[in-house]
N, C-alpha and C positions, 0 to 999 in steps of 0.2 A: 276392370275400370279405367277410362279412360282420363285423360284430366284435359278441361279444354278450356278457350276463350272467355265459354260460357257457363261451364264449371264440370261436376264432374260426373262421367255418364256409365251405368253400370249396363252393359251387353251381357249374355244367355249362349250358350252354346247351339247350336245348329241343331239338328235331331238326324242330317242326312246329308253331312260332309265335314270335316275338322276346317271348321273356321266357327270365329265366332259373329252375334248376332246383336245389332244393336238396333231398337223397332222403334220407329213409332217418334225419333225428339223433335220436337218443333223446331221449324225456325225463322217462320209469320205469322200470326195473327189474323185471319179479320177481323176488318173494323165493325162490329155491331152497330156501328150507328149510318156505313156503308157499307153494308156486304160485296155493293160492286164497287167500289173504290179502293181502289190501295191501300194493301198491307200496308200490318203497321209488326214495328219489330218485337220480341218476346222478352220477356226481362230473365236476366239471367238467372242462372238454378241455385235454391240458397240451399239445398242439400241437396244428395247423391236421386242425380234423376234416375229413376229406374225401366231400362230400352228394353220393357223385356214381351212386349207386344204392339201387334202390328194396327197402325194406326186405323182411324176409323177411313172409308173415301168421302171424296169427297161428293155436293150434291146430286144425282143425276140417274136415269132410267136405265141400268143393266142394260148390257149387250142380251137378244134375244137367246144366242146357245147358252145362256147360263142359268141352269136347273133352278128359281126360286118360284114363290109361290109370287109375293108383290115384287116385281122388275125395279121399282125405289128405290132407291135403297145410300148412304152418305149424311155427312153433318158438315156444319159449315169449319167446326174447330176442326182443321181436314190438313192441315198445311201441315206435313210434317213427313219427314227423312228416315230411309233407313239405310242404314251402313255394313256392312260385311270381310268381313276381315278373315284373310287366311291366319291357320293359326301356326303361326310358325317367326322368326326369331328376325326377318328382315325389316328392313329401314327403307324408307324413301319406295315405296311402292308405289307404280302407277295407277292411277285412278282414273275409274270407265264408270262417269252418270250417265243412267237412262233413266231418258223420256219418254213414254208410253207415249202408243198413239192411241185413235177412238172415234178421230170427225169431229173432238171436242167437244162432245159433252157424253162422253164415259168414257169408262176408263182406274185404273189405277194401278201405283206399280208396287203394290203387292206380290209377297213372296207367293203366293197363289197362283199369279200369270206369270212371274215372268222370274224363273226361280233361282237362285246365282253359284249354285255349286258346279256347273259343268266350267262356267268362267273361274270362278275363285284360285281352284286347286291349277291354277296357273302361276298360281301368287300374284294376282291384284285382290285391289279394293274394288269393292261394284258397291255400286251408287244408287237404289231409286227413289225417288217420291212423290207424292202427290201435290196437284197443282190445283185452281178451280177452275171451274168445267161451264155449261152452257152458258144462261144467260148473265151467271158472278163472276162469269171468268172472262166473256165472249162480247160484252154488251159494249154497244160501241154508239155515246151519243154524243151532242154539242153542249154539253156540259162542262167546265175542266172538274169536276169530281166525278166524269166519268168518260173520261177521253178516250179509254177500251185496250183492250187483247191487257188486262189484268193479271186473267193467266202464263203471260212470258211475261211481266213483271216475277209475279211468283218462282217461274221458272231462275229468273236472272237471282230474287233473293240466297235462293235454293241452291243456285251452284256459286254465291258469294259464300254462304257458309259452309258450303265446300273445300273450297280454296283457301276458311280463314279459320278454320278448325284442324284437317282434316291431316295434318302432322301429329296429333295426340292422337288418331288414330297409326301411324305408320307408313300413313301417305307422303306422296310427293307433292308440295301445291303446285308446283312447277312440269305435273306429267301430266297434265288433267287432261280426258278426252270427254267428249259430249257427244250421244249418239241416239238414237231413237228408230221408231220403222214409222211408215205414214204422213198420218197425222205429226206424230211424234219427231217424226224428220227434216215434217216439211217446216217447226217451230226449230231444231237443231239450226237447218238453213237461214233463219234469222237470229239465229245468234247468230250467225257471221256478216251478217248484213247491216244487223242493227249502228248504228254510231254509237253506242255506247260501251266503254271500254271492255275489251276481250279478258276473260277470266281462265281463261282453258289453250292447251299448246292444238289440239289435236280434236280431228269433225269423222262422226262416222256416221251415213245417211242411207238406210237402205227402206226402195221404192218410197219418196218422195223428196221433196223441195220446195221451198218457197216459192218459186215461177211453177205450179204446180195447176190443173184448172181447182176451184174451190177451196184454196188460197184461202183470199181477202174476201170481206163483201164490203160495198158501202154503208157508212153511217147510217142509226136511224134519230135525226132527232126526234119522233115523235114513241119510239117502244116505250118509257118508262108511262106515257100519257095510255096509248094502247093497251099496253097490260093490264094501268087497274083496271080501264076499266069492264074488261073485261068477269073483273076480279070482283068488279060491283062497285068500286069506286071513280065516280064519274068528277072529271078532271080534265081543264084544261090548261092545268097553269102545272108546270117539270118538278117545280119543287113538291110541289103539295102531291103531286104524284111518286115521286122519290120515296118523300118521309115514308106513304104509306104501304111502299113496298116491303122498307125496309122489317116491318111487323109481321110481314107474313112469313108462313111456316115455311121452311124452303122444300117439302116436299109439297106443297100446294101449289107455290110456283111453276113447282120444275114441273107437276103433272099439265095444269094450264098452259107450258108453254109447248108444249114439244110436238104436238101435233100442228101446231102454225106453226113456229118459229125454227129457224136453221140459225145457225150461230160460228160464226168463223171471225177471226183476224182483220184486222181493219187497219185503212190509212190514216193515222188520230191527225186530227184537226189540231193547228197549234192554235194555242193558248201560253197567254205570258205566264213566267213561275212552272209551267208546266212538262218535264222530258218524256218529250216523244219514244215510243221503243221503234216505229212502226211509220217514217216517214213518206214514203215515197213507195212507188210500183215498186214490191222485189225483181222486175223484168229493169228499173233505167237504173235500178243502183250496183256503184262502183266498187262495192266491195272494197273499204277502205281496210277493214279488220282477216281480211285475206291473205295479204301477206305473214310468209313464214307461218299459214298451217302446213300439215299434214293430213290430207283429208283419204278417204277410201267412204265406195258408195254406188251401190248398183242397186239391180230389179230382181225379181223376179219371171221367169222364162215367160207364163202365160199368164201375167198380173191381174187380169178381167175378168175371169172364167166366174168369179163368184159377182157379177152382172146378173148372170143366169139362172143363179139362184137366191138374187134380193127383188124379193116384195117389188118396190120402191122402182126399182126397173121393169117391173112385167110390165105394164101399160104402157114407158113411152117405145118397147119391142113392137106391140101392137100397134100404135102408132105412129108408126114408123119415124116415132122424131128424137132417138136414142141421140145421134149427130148432133143434129143443131143443137138439145139441150143441153147438151155435153163443152160444147163449144164455145155457146151464149155464159158457159161463168169466166170465162177467156176475155170476148172478144163480144166487142158489139157490134153486129151484123147490121143494125134497121139497113134497111132500100139497101142491102149486100146478099142475098139471097144464096145468089149463082156462087158464094165463097163456099157457102154447103154444101155444094152440085159438084163443082170443083173435087171438094172434100170425097163425097158422097163416090164420084163414078172411081174413084182411087183406088175407092176400097172396094167393091160392088161392084166394078162396072156397070152396067143397062140394069140389069135386076136390083128394083128396090125391093127388094122383100126380107126383109133384117129377120123374120121368122126362119125361111128355111137358110138364110144365111147367115143364120147370130153366131156363128164363129171368124166371122172375116170381121161382123160386129166388134166382136171383141176382141179381133186385133185393132178397129179403129181406139177403143177404151183403152187398152195396155199401153199401146204408144202415147193416144193423145193424154193422159190424165200421167203416164208412171214414166215408158221406159225412154217420152223423146225428153221429159224436162230435166230427168236428171242426166241422160247424158249431155245436153246444152250446159248445164250448168259448171259439171266436169271438166265437160273440154276448155270450157271460158275460165273456170278456177285453174289449169295447169296454168294460163299464158298470166296469172302473178309472180311477183319477185319469190324466191324462194321455197314457191309451194309445192309439194308432191301430192299427185291424183292418181289414188287407186281403184280403176270400173271391175265390177262380179258379173256375170249370170246367172244367177241361182237356178239350176234345169233338173236337181235331183228330185224325185218319185219315189220317198219315202212310205214307212208306217209313223212318224211323227210329221210329217206337213200339218201345221194345222189345219189352213184352214178348211185343208179338204178332211181331214177327220174330224172336224167340229160341225162340217156342214156336209158330211157325205157328198163330198165329188165324186163322182166317177170318171170324171173328163182325164185324161190319160195330161202327166206337166204339174210347173210346180206356179202354185196360182200366189196370190200377192196372200205376205204372209208366212209361208210353208217352212219360209228356211226358221225363224224360229223356235221354233222346236226343238233345234238342232244344236239353240244358244243355248236357250234357259228351259229347268225344267215349269213344266205346266201342267197342273195338277185334274185340267180335266184331257188331258193324254197321258192315264197314265203305263203305259204297256212299257215294260222291259224292251230298251231300243234287242232289236236282233243287230245280227255282227259285221252287215251295210251300214244300218244306220249309227251303227256306235262309231264303225268310220269317219263318218259324216261329219256328227259331233265333234271327235276328236282334229279331225282336218279345219272347220271352220273354227270352233277356237280357239284354237291356235293360230289361222291367220287372225284374228282379230284382236288377242291377245300381244302376238307378235307385233303388229300395228301398233298397240294402245300403249306397249312394251319400248317398242325402239323407233317408231315412227315408217315403220316398213313389213310386210304382212308376210314379207321371204325372206331373212335377211342373211339366212343357208339355204341350201335345200338339204332334204336329212330325210330319209327313208319315208318315212308318211308327208313330206312337202317334198316331193321330187322337181319341183316348178321353179323357173325366177319370175314372181309376177311382177309385168318393170312399171313402175310410174308413165302419166300419159307423158306426149312433147308436141311441139308446135307443133308439129306434122302424121303424129299417129295416134292410136288410138285405142293402144291394145286392151286385153277384156281378159279377165281371166274367169273360163269357165265351169262351176261348182258341179261338178256332176259323179255318179259314179268313179269316173275318172276326175282328173284336177288337169286343164288345157287350157293355154292361152291361144285366146283368137282376138280378132283384129275387128275394129268395128262393125260389130254387132246388129244385125237389123239394116242395113245400111243403106239400103236404098230408102224404105222407110224414112228414116234420119231424115237424109236426103230431099223427101219431098216436104220436110217439116220445116228442115233448115231456110226453103226460098217460098214456102207458106208466111212462116216465122218471118224474116226478111219483109217481105214484100207488106205486113198484114200490123206491123205494133203498132202504126198510130194509130189502129180501131179497138187499142187494148182498152178492158171495163172500167179498169179501177184507177182515173187519173189521179197526177200527183195532187197531196192537201195545200188545202187554201186555208188562210189567214182567217 
């Protein structure tokens, strides 16, 4: 039992470790009169809240590898969080808030995906939570009732709830680290760049930044009208469409928009009296909240092998359009097709057959989507005052590599999200780790929790961690390569990164998402 600012909460013992679980605690409520807009505060508990069960996921079509008859799942009453507390007498523990990824349309913070057992045994508190996805979380329009980025605002409110209540669980509100993977890392990065007050001291960015291609999309002033028409309600009045859609079941809305719409954060239009979470392209941000932060970030060695297993990429390979399509998420190349040619020459030479050169195309995708944006941001942040930045490359290829296991990937090397299997327990990967995998679990969770507790992943050399992982400096880019052995290298993929440095510096004027206007 804990006694928080919002009332008393009772948890349950975990069944896989020596820790207590407080499951499904509400931190906000979706406004039924406008589920696409701002959430509203929860009332304080008038009796003991029994945090015994995992919360409902937010409305979504689940990922293809989840074995269910109907991929749809979720309810709008989903803004809940989970707090996992070690069963020790320690006070003022460091806190790790993890934000899940899933392309802004699927995923959840539940224990089946992100089991905390490996982390909490290092005597930290782990928090996961759900936030709105798809049209409910990332619909961006030209009306103040739905300015966009409500999924980000949900996250902000969850972090605020933790800061205000975590002391009751034995946590220190001044030792909070937020982290995430893929689109989860992208939004973590956006919490660093927003002009809203910062409520944490450290951040972990795994394979994603707010400057990654595909993070931003423009607002769509007609989206409410178009979806309403698709569902049989014809109107040219945005507010009439909004009124109609608030009454449509989440299942109907999600299923009817999944194949026709993609949902992303946006640069919000300015409205009087409405706070903005994103007010400019992250590439242009000065990062006013970066000073004084500790940041750990990195990527997998062969991030985009997954593209060879994705049905959405197959036609792009056949049509020789992978490079153009991917780059146009980030840049506007109208009347500049020669720039696409330059990139294709760099990666493929004169042989433009994407099928026979599929691994060279994978190298392009890995660099452009993940490796370069992460390195570019880490180098930029290392220049801030009193900011320590640690860069890693995950190369280990074992039995718990998440993506490779879930999609039966046969290519060698570590792929996007593979490292998560060594940080969290995942019910779809039930194998007992062998001694080599167990070593990586011990190393990674010790590195991560050292950073969370001390701001330094290797405060001392030990038998487990016989290396010193140095932070970036003004002139050096050290990187910890996480493999069967831990090795400090310098400037990973430096030739490709130098190419992209030159390309970005020459063509930032062609960024696709311009600053918002009032």
